[in-house]
C-alpha positions in Angstrom: 0.0 0.0 0.0 2.9 2.4 0.8 4.3 1.8 -2.7 1.0 2.7 -4.3 0.8 5.9 -2.2 4.3 6.9 -3.3 3.5 6.2 -7.0 0.3 8.3 -6.8 2.3 11.1 -5.1 5.0 11.0 -7.9 2.3 11.0 -10.6 0.5 14.0 -8.9 3.8 16.0 -8.7 4.6 15.3 -12.3 1.1 16.2 -13.4 1.3 19.5 -11.4 4.6 20.5 -13.1 3.3 19.6 -16.5 0.2 21.8 -16.0 2.4 24.6 -14.4 4.8 24.5 -17.4 1.8 24.8 -19.8 0.4 27.8 -18.0 3.8 29.6 -17.9 4.5 28.7 -21.6 1.1 30.0 -22.6 1.7 33.3 -20.7 5.1 33.7 -22.4 3.8 32.9 -25.9 1.0 35.5 -25.5 3.2 38.3 -24.1 4.0 41.5 -26.0 7.7 40.6 -25.9 7.0 37.3 -27.6 5.0 39.1 -30.3 7.8 41.7 -30.8 10.5 38.9 -31.0 8.3 37.0 -33.5 8.0 40.2 -35.7 11.8 40.7 -35.6 12.4 37.1 -36.5 10.0 37.5 -39.5 11.8 40.6 -40.7 15.2 38.9 -40.4 13.9 35.9 -42.3 12.6 38.1 -45.1 16.0 39.8 -45.4 17.7 36.4 -45.6 18.8 35.4 -49.1 16.4 32.7 -50.6 17.3 29.1 -50.1 19.9 29.9 -47.4 19.1 28.6 -44.0 22.4 28.0 -42.3 24.5 30.9 -41.1 27.6 29.7 -43.0 25.6 29.8 -46.3 24.7 33.4 -45.5 28.3 34.4 -44.7 29.5 32.8 -47.9 26.8 34.7 -49.9 27.8 38.0 -48.2 31.5 37.3 -49.0 30.7 36.7 -52.6 28.5 39.8 -52.7 31.3 41.8 -51.1 33.8 40.8 -53.8 31.3 41.6 -56.5 30.6 45.0 -55.0 34.3 46.0 -55.3 35.4 45.3 -51.7 32.3 46.6 -49.8 32.2 45.3 -46.3 30.2 42.0 -46.3 28.1 43.2 -43.4 27.4 46.7 -44.9 23.9 47.0 -46.3 23.3 47.9 -49.9 20.2 49.9 -49.1 20.4 53.7 -49.0 17.3 54.1 -46.8 15.7 51.8 -44.3 12.6 51.9 -42.1 13.2 53.0 -38.5 12.4 50.0 -36.2 10.8 52.4 -33.8 8.4 54.4 -36.0 8.8 53.1 -39.5 10.1 56.4 -41.0 12.6 55.9 -43.9 16.0 56.9 -42.6 19.3 57.0 -44.4 21.7 54.3 -43.3 24.3 57.0 -42.6 22.2 58.5 -39.8 23.0 57.7 -36.2 19.4 58.4 -34.9 16.0 58.6 -36.4 15.0 62.3 -37.1 11.3 61.5 -36.3 11.4 59.6 -33.0 15.0 60.0 -31.9 15.7 56.3 -31.7 19.5 55.5 -31.7 20.0 53.4 -34.8 23.7 52.7 -34.4 26.5 53.4 -31.9 29.6 55.1 -33.4 31.6 55.3 -30.1 
């Protein structure tokens, strides 16, 4: 009888933690932070070259593009204007901060 009681206790503890994990995971998945991270992930996936899923493939593509662009830094963007992540205003890539909302876009220290 004692073995049965211990097994029921272990099963109850495991069940409690499974339910607790589901509640916490649901709260995290529905949070604003999770939604923001998902939108950032989607933007990054859209900017990724087609058919390249591994980081080494992307680095190789950037390296080839760099040599084709006459030695341009492989991490330097080709775009002249980009949308500010804070307000969406088109901002020149040379700008340090957004003229509309003041968000710091890069750190030149």
